[in-house]
Each structure stands twice: as structure tokens, then as C-alpha cells.
C-alpha positions as CSV (number, residue, x, y, z in Angstrom):
1,M,-3.2,17.8,-2.8
2,P,-1.4,15.2,-0.8
3,S,-2.5,11.6,-1.2
4,N,-4.5,9.9,1.5
5,R,-2.2,6.9,1.4
6,Q,0.7,7.1,3.8
7,E,3.5,4.6,3.8
8,L,4.0,3.4,7.4
9,D,7.7,2.8,7.2
10,P,9.4,4.5,4.2
11,I,13.1,4.0,3.8
12,P,14.9,6.8,5.5
13,T,16.7,9.0,3.0
14,H,19.8,9.1,5.2
15,D,20.3,5.3,5.1
16,A,23.3,4.2,3.1
17,V,23.8,0.9,1.4
18,E,27.0,-0.8,2.4
19,P,29.2,-0.8,-0.7
20,L,30.7,-4.0,-2.1
21,P,34.5,-4.2,-2.4
22,R,35.7,-2.6,-5.6
23,T,36.9,-5.2,-8.1
24,S,39.5,-2.6,-9.3
25,N,41.3,0.3,-7.8
26,A,41.4,2.1,-11.1
27,P,39.6,5.5,-10.9
28,R,36.0,5.5,-12.3
29,P,34.7,8.3,-14.5
30,I,31.7,8.7,-12.2
31,D,34.0,9.6,-9.3
32,S,35.5,12.6,-11.0
33,P,34.6,16.0,-9.6
34,E,33.8,17.3,-13.1
35,L,31.2,14.6,-13.8
36,Q,29.7,15.0,-10.3
37,A,29.4,18.8,-10.9
38,R,27.8,18.1,-14.3
39,L,25.3,15.7,-12.7
40,D,24.3,18.4,-10.1
41,Q,23.8,20.9,-12.9
42,L,21.8,18.5,-14.9
43,V,19.3,17.9,-12.1
44,R,18.9,21.6,-11.5
45,D,18.5,22.3,-15.2
46,A,15.7,19.8,-15.2
47,G,13.8,21.9,-12.6
48,A,15.0,20.7,-9.2
49,V,15.1,23.3,-6.4
50,P,18.7,23.6,-5.2
51,G,19.1,22.0,-1.7
52,S,15.7,20.4,-1.8
53,T,14.9,16.7,-0.9
54,H,13.7,16.2,-4.5
55,E,17.1,17.3,-5.9
56,R,18.9,14.9,-3.6
57,L,16.7,11.9,-4.4
58,V,16.7,12.4,-8.2
59,R,20.5,12.9,-8.1
60,D,20.8,9.6,-6.2
61,L,18.6,7.9,-8.8
62,L,20.7,9.1,-11.7
63,L,23.9,8.3,-9.9
64,S,22.8,4.8,-9.2
65,G,22.0,4.4,-12.9
66,L,25.4,5.7,-14.0
67,K,27.2,3.3,-11.5
68,L,25.6,0.4,-13.4
69,L,28.2,1.1,-16.1
70,S,31.2,0.7,-13.9
71,D,29.6,-2.2,-12.1
72,G,29.6,-4.1,-15.4
73,R,26.0,-5.2,-15.2
74,D,24.8,-7.3,-18.2
75,T,22.2,-6.3,-20.7
76,G,19.4,-8.3,-19.1
77,E,19.9,-6.7,-15.7
78,L,20.0,-3.2,-17.2
79,K,16.8,-3.9,-19.2
80,L,15.0,-5.1,-16.0
81,I,16.0,-2.0,-14.0
82,A,15.2,0.4,-16.8
83,A,11.8,-1.1,-17.5
84,A,10.9,-1.2,-13.8
85,V,11.7,2.5,-13.3
86,K,9.8,3.4,-16.4
87,E,6.8,1.4,-15.3
88,L,6.7,2.9,-11.9
89,R,7.2,6.4,-13.1
90,H,4.3,6.1,-15.5
91,A,2.0,4.4,-12.9
92,Y,2.7,7.0,-10.3
93,R,2.0,9.7,-12.9
94,V,-1.4,8.1,-13.7
95,F,-2.4,7.7,-10.0
96,G,-1.1,11.1,-9.2
97,Q,-3.9,12.6,-11.2
98,Y,-6.4,11.2,-8.6
99,P,-4.8,11.9,-5.2
100,A,-7.9,12.7,-3.2
101,P,-10.4,9.8,-3.6
102,H,-9.8,6.8,-1.4
103,K,-9.0,3.6,-3.4
104,V,-9.7,0.0,-2.7
105,T,-7.9,-2.8,-4.5
106,I,-9.9,-5.9,-5.4
107,F,-8.2,-9.3,-5.9
108,G,-9.9,-12.4,-7.1
109,S,-9.9,-15.1,-9.8
110,A,-9.9,-14.2,-13.5
111,R,-11.8,-17.5,-14.1
112,T,-14.9,-16.6,-12.1
113,P,-17.9,-17.0,-14.5
114,R,-20.3,-14.1,-14.9
115,D,-23.2,-16.1,-13.5
116,H,-21.3,-17.1,-10.3
117,P,-22.4,-15.7,-6.9
118,D,-18.9,-14.3,-6.4
119,F,-19.1,-12.3,-9.5
120,A,-22.4,-10.7,-8.4
121,A,-20.9,-10.0,-5.0
122,A,-17.9,-8.2,-6.5
123,V,-20.2,-6.1,-8.7
124,Q,-22.2,-5.1,-5.6
125,F,-19.2,-4.4,-3.5
126,G,-17.6,-2.1,-6.2
127,R,-20.9,-0.3,-6.6
128,L,-21.2,0.3,-2.8
129,M,-17.7,1.6,-2.5
130,A,-18.3,4.0,-5.5
131,A,-21.4,5.2,-3.7
132,E,-19.1,6.1,-0.7
133,G,-16.9,8.1,-3.0
134,W,-14.1,5.5,-3.4
135,M,-12.4,4.4,-6.5
136,V,-11.6,0.8,-7.3
137,I,-8.3,-0.8,-8.6
138,T,-8.4,-4.2,-10.3
139,G,-6.1,-6.3,-12.4
140,A,-8.2,-5.3,-15.5
141,G,-8.9,-8.8,-16.6
142,G,-12.0,-11.0,-16.6
143,G,-13.8,-12.7,-13.7
144,I,-13.6,-10.9,-10.4
145,M,-11.5,-8.2,-12.0
146,E,-14.2,-7.4,-14.5
147,A,-16.9,-7.5,-11.8
148,G,-14.8,-5.2,-9.7
149,N,-14.7,-2.6,-12.5
150,L,-18.3,-3.2,-13.5
151,G,-19.7,-2.2,-10.1
152,P,-18.2,1.3,-9.9
153,G,-18.1,1.8,-13.6
154,R,-15.3,3.2,-15.8
155,E,-15.1,6.6,-14.3
156,R,-14.3,5.3,-10.8
157,S,-12.1,2.4,-11.9
158,F,-8.4,1.8,-12.4
159,G,-6.9,-1.2,-14.3
160,V,-3.5,-2.5,-13.4
161,A,-2.8,-5.2,-16.0
162,I,0.0,-7.6,-16.6
163,R,1.5,-8.9,-19.8
164,L,1.4,-12.7,-19.8
165,P,2.1,-15.3,-22.5
166,F,-1.5,-16.4,-22.3
167,E,-2.8,-12.9,-21.9
168,Q,-6.5,-12.6,-21.5
169,A,-8.2,-9.6,-22.9
170,T,-8.6,-6.4,-20.9
171,N,-12.2,-6.3,-19.7
172,D,-14.6,-4.0,-21.6
173,V,-15.2,-1.7,-18.7
174,I,-11.6,-0.4,-18.4
175,A,-10.2,-1.1,-21.9
176,G,-8.8,2.0,-23.6
177,D,-9.2,4.1,-20.5
178,S,-6.4,6.5,-19.4
179,K,-6.5,4.8,-16.0
180,L,-5.5,1.5,-17.5
181,I,-1.8,0.7,-16.8
182,T,-0.1,-2.4,-18.3
183,F,3.0,-3.8,-16.5
184,R,5.7,-6.2,-17.6
185,Y,6.7,-7.3,-14.1
186,F,4.6,-8.6,-11.2
187,F,6.7,-6.9,-8.6
188,T,6.1,-3.4,-10.0
189,R,2.4,-4.2,-10.5
190,K,1.9,-5.4,-6.9
191,L,3.7,-2.4,-5.6
192,M,1.1,-0.2,-7.2
193,F,-1.8,-2.3,-6.1
194,I,-0.7,-2.0,-2.5
195,S,0.9,1.5,-2.4
196,Q,-2.1,3.2,-4.0
197,S,-4.9,1.6,-2.0
198,E,-6.4,2.3,1.4
199,A,-8.1,-1.0,1.6
200,V,-7.9,-4.5,0.0
201,A,-10.9,-6.7,-0.8
202,L,-10.1,-10.4,-1.5
203,F,-12.5,-12.6,-3.4
204,P,-12.0,-16.4,-4.0
205,G,-9.2,-17.2,-6.4
206,G,-6.2,-19.3,-7.2
207,F,-2.4,-19.0,-6.8
208,G,-2.4,-15.3,-7.8
209,T,-5.1,-14.3,-5.4
210,M,-3.4,-16.2,-2.6
211,D,0.0,-14.6,-3.5
212,E,-1.5,-11.1,-3.5
213,G,-3.4,-11.7,-0.2
214,F,-0.4,-13.1,1.6
215,E,1.8,-10.3,0.3
216,V,-0.3,-7.6,1.7
217,L,-0.7,-9.5,5.0
218,T,3.1,-9.9,5.2
219,L,3.8,-6.3,4.5
220,I,1.4,-5.1,7.2
221,Q,2.5,-7.8,9.7
222,T,6.1,-6.7,9.4
223,G,5.5,-3.0,9.4
224,K,6.6,-2.5,5.8
225,A,3.2,-1.1,4.7
226,S,0.7,1.0,6.6
227,I,-2.2,-0.8,8.2
228,I,-5.3,-0.9,6.0
229,P,-8.5,-2.9,6.3
230,I,-8.3,-6.3,4.5
231,V,-11.7,-7.9,3.9
232,M,-12.5,-11.3,2.4
233,I,-15.8,-11.6,0.5
234,E,-17.7,-14.2,-1.4
235,G,-21.2,-14.9,-2.7
236,P,-24.0,-16.4,-0.6
237,G,-23.4,-20.0,0.5
238,G,-19.7,-20.0,-0.2
239,S,-17.2,-21.8,2.1
240,Y,-13.9,-20.5,0.5
241,W,-12.9,-18.1,3.3
242,S,-14.1,-20.2,6.2
243,Q,-11.8,-23.0,4.9
244,F,-9.0,-20.4,4.6
245,D,-9.6,-19.2,8.1
246,Q,-9.5,-22.8,9.4
247,F,-6.1,-23.3,7.7
248,I,-4.7,-20.1,9.1
249,R,-5.8,-20.9,12.6
250,A,-4.9,-24.6,12.7
251,G,-2.0,-24.6,10.3
252,L,-0.3,-21.3,11.3
253,A,-1.6,-19.8,14.6
254,D,-1.9,-23.1,16.5
255,R,1.7,-23.9,15.5
256,G,3.0,-20.5,16.6
257,W,4.0,-19.4,13.1
258,V,1.8,-16.3,13.5
259,S,0.7,-14.4,16.6
260,P,-2.9,-14.5,17.8
261,E,-3.2,-10.8,17.1
262,D,-2.2,-11.3,13.5
263,L,-5.6,-13.0,12.9
264,G,-7.1,-9.6,13.3
265,L,-5.3,-8.2,10.3
266,F,-8.1,-9.6,8.1
267,T,-11.9,-9.8,8.4
268,I,-14.2,-12.3,6.7
269,A,-17.2,-10.2,5.7
270,Q,-20.7,-11.6,5.8
271,S,-21.8,-9.7,2.7
272,P,-20.6,-7.0,0.3
273,A,-22.4,-4.4,2.4
274,H,-20.7,-5.7,5.5
275,A,-17.3,-5.4,3.8
276,A,-18.0,-1.9,2.7
277,R,-19.0,-0.9,6.2
278,I,-15.8,-2.4,7.7
279,I,-13.7,-0.3,5.3
280,T,-15.5,2.9,5.8
281,D,-15.6,2.5,9.6
282,F,-11.9,2.0,9.6
283,Y,-11.5,5.6,8.6
284,R,-14.2,7.0,10.9
285,V,-11.7,8.5,13.3
286,Y,-8.3,7.1,12.0
287,H,-6.8,8.8,9.0
288,S,-3.2,7.5,8.4
289,S,0.1,6.7,10.1
290,R,3.8,7.4,9.7
291,Y,7.0,7.3,11.7
292,V,8.9,10.4,12.7
293,R,12.2,8.9,13.8
294,D,11.2,6.4,16.6
295,D,7.7,7.9,17.1
296,L,4.6,6.6,15.5
297,V,2.3,9.4,14.5
298,I,-1.4,8.5,14.1
299,R,-3.3,11.1,12.3
300,L,-7.0,11.5,13.2
301,N,-10.0,12.8,11.3
302,R,-11.2,14.4,14.5
303,P,-9.9,14.8,18.0
304,I,-10.4,12.4,20.9
305,T,-10.5,13.2,24.6
306,P,-7.4,13.2,26.9
307,S,-9.1,10.6,29.0
308,D,-9.5,8.3,25.9
309,A,-5.8,8.8,25.1
310,H,-4.9,7.8,28.7
311,R,-7.2,4.7,28.4
312,L,-5.6,3.7,25.1
313,A,-2.1,4.1,26.6
314,D,-3.0,1.7,29.5
315,A,-4.7,-0.8,27.3
316,Y,-2.0,-1.0,24.7
317,R,1.1,-0.7,26.9
318,P,2.9,-3.5,25.0
319,L,3.1,-1.3,21.9
320,I,4.8,1.5,23.8
321,A,8.6,1.4,24.0
322,R,8.8,4.3,26.5
323,G,6.6,7.1,27.7
324,T,2.9,7.2,26.8
325,I,0.4,8.0,24.1
326,S,0.0,11.7,23.8
327,L,-2.3,14.0,22.0
328,S,-0.3,16.2,19.6
329,G,-0.3,18.5,16.6
330,P,2.0,17.9,13.6
331,L,5.6,17.1,14.4
332,P,8.3,19.3,12.8
333,P,9.3,17.0,9.9
334,E,5.7,16.5,8.8
335,D,4.6,18.5,5.8
336,D,1.2,17.1,4.9
337,H,-2.3,16.9,6.6
338,L,-1.1,19.6,9.0
339,D,-4.7,20.4,10.0
340,L,-5.3,17.0,11.5
341,P,-4.9,16.1,15.2
342,R,-2.5,13.4,16.2
343,L,-1.8,10.6,18.6
344,V,2.0,10.1,19.1
345,F,4.0,7.4,21.0
346,T,7.3,5.7,20.7
347,H,6.4,2.4,19.1
348,T,8.2,-0.9,19.7
349,R,8.1,-1.5,15.9
350,R,6.5,-4.9,16.4
351,D,3.1,-6.4,17.2
352,Y,1.3,-4.8,14.2
353,G,-1.7,-7.1,14.7
354,L,-2.1,-5.4,18.1
355,L,-1.6,-2.0,16.5
356,R,-4.5,-2.9,14.2
357,R,-6.6,-3.5,17.3
358,L,-5.6,-0.1,18.7
359,I,-6.9,1.5,15.5
360,D,-10.2,-0.2,15.9
361,D,-10.4,1.1,19.5
362,I,-9.5,4.6,18.3
363,N,-12.4,4.4,15.9
364,L,-14.8,3.7,18.8
365,C,-13.8,6.9,20.7
366,P,-16.7,9.3,20.9
367,P,-16.2,13.0,19.9
368,P,-14.9,15.3,22.7
């Protein structure tokens, strides 16, 4: 079953990296036809279908690894690359066993006490999302991470932990579970947080929470990750997110460092129930997005009317590079979610805050 999560702008497989000048003109073993043929055979012996995309991609992965030898990379660099690939392979394998349920990532402080209003709010939010059929991803530690796992419980929780010199213990909810993954590197860990979730919930926290929040905002703002709802939650009486909002508006938007539409990439929720409703409403009609060459394909959970498609095209003309927004079925390169209707248009590849607003408008369209 294909995953619900769709990368908005995956790297095209035909893109080539510009090679650096060779430090030596001496022939390399990797360039020999014999070794290339052995590499092809090795990939096929491992189970690749000849001529398939999987065969080509795995071959490219192995070839890049072999080229590290002739590149003369040092031991530290090789360790990093090898460990990162191992971590990602294991993490994708774990998440791949749960492709169907929607998943929400919860970020927040590991230092939040259990008697704090934010802790109670995170427990309630996780419980509400589990009741909607979602699974929850946290960093597996204490504080908000423990609360985020406590709400949905062990069965509906993932833990994405990190090895630190001052490592805190994994929380009791997820400790020992097969859905607990421990990473060595922050960059591989953050990749899984974002690539495997269809929503992000931010609770008050420190440098780490801010780093994670700004990372997902940046990826969405630049079109490097698909648009997902980002909600900001805290306990009753808190002022953390109102102060954050003031800084973003006065410190960034008023200075022109972000566009006015970018402020719509996140929503400050009034309560855990409000946050859960924002997330579920985001997928009321909208399903997922991907590019097919220059066209943005927006998959829908149900059709909308031609008149609504025309209205959206008029209202969001700045997003359209040429042509209009059209109702469509699957485009030829697509191979998943083929039963879903589509909206298709040639996107300018910018103004993703405005694109977020378009999705909100799509979700308000009544059934035909």
C-alpha cells in the first residue's frame, strides 16, 4: 500500500551532479567495463527487476559508494556516509510497516514537567489524534515527547531518538518498542520526522524545538517538502506562541524577510481540540501533492465542481505560470493513488504560502 505522505519536490532521477575535475588522468578500476558489468549483475542477483527504476537507483547508490575509494575520502567521512545510509535504511524499513495511518510529529521541550499545563495539553492532543486514527511521532525522550507518546499510547506511537553525550532515558511509553528508532545524526533524524509525517504539532521548547519548527517551515516555504498543517499548541494561560507570533510579524514580516502569505504556513491553536480539528480539516478534500515535470498535481479525496475549479483559477492566478487549473485524472507518470481525482496546473514554483491558502480554499469546496 502506498504511503499517504507525498514529497512535493523530489529530486528528478535524471538530474546529474556536475563532476569535479579529476585529480589524476590515470584510469580508475570503477571505470572498467568489467567492473561495471559485475555491478549490474550484482544488483540483479540481489533481486532488482532488469530495466526498472529501482535497479537504476540502487546501482547509482552502489556506484557512488565505490567512487568514494578513488575519491580518496578519509575514514571519518566514510563513517558518516555509511552510518547515515544505515540509519535511513533501518528507519524507512520501520515506518514502511505502517504506511496507511496518517502520522503527526510532535516537537517540544524535553524539560517540561509532568505537572505543567503544556504536558497535559500534549497528552490530550495525542489522545485526540489517536481517536481520529492517526499515529504520533516524537523524539522518544521526556517532557513533551513523553506526553506526546502517553496520549495515544504505545500501539499508536513512534519514537525517533538521538544519541547525546547527556542522553536522557527513553520514556517508558515507547522504550523497548519495535517502533523506537535511535539515530546518531540530527540530520537523518530530522529527515524522518518530516518525511514520515502529514502534520507537525509544536509545543513550547528551547533551541531544539525552534530548530525543528523553523526547519519544517523553511522546507515548506521553499517547496522542498510537501505542504502540511503546522499547529502551535500550549496549555491554558500560556503566552509562548503569542510572543513567537509577535517576533515573526515584527522581526521578519515587517522587515520583508518573509512574505505576508508565509504567515499562513502555521496556525496558533486555541486548544488541543482546535489543533486536532485544523489537522483533520486539512485533509477533508485535499489528499497530497506532487510535481509531474512543470505541472503541480493536487490529489483530492473527492471531486469538486468545474465551477469551483474555475473560481480557484481566477482567485489564485499568481500561482499559475500558464494555462489554468484543470480537473484531471492521473497523469501518465503517476503510479499511486490512481483512483483519486486531481487538480492540475503549471505552477510558478514559488509563493508556497499562497499555495497553502489555495489548499484551505479547496477544503471549503462543497461536494458536486
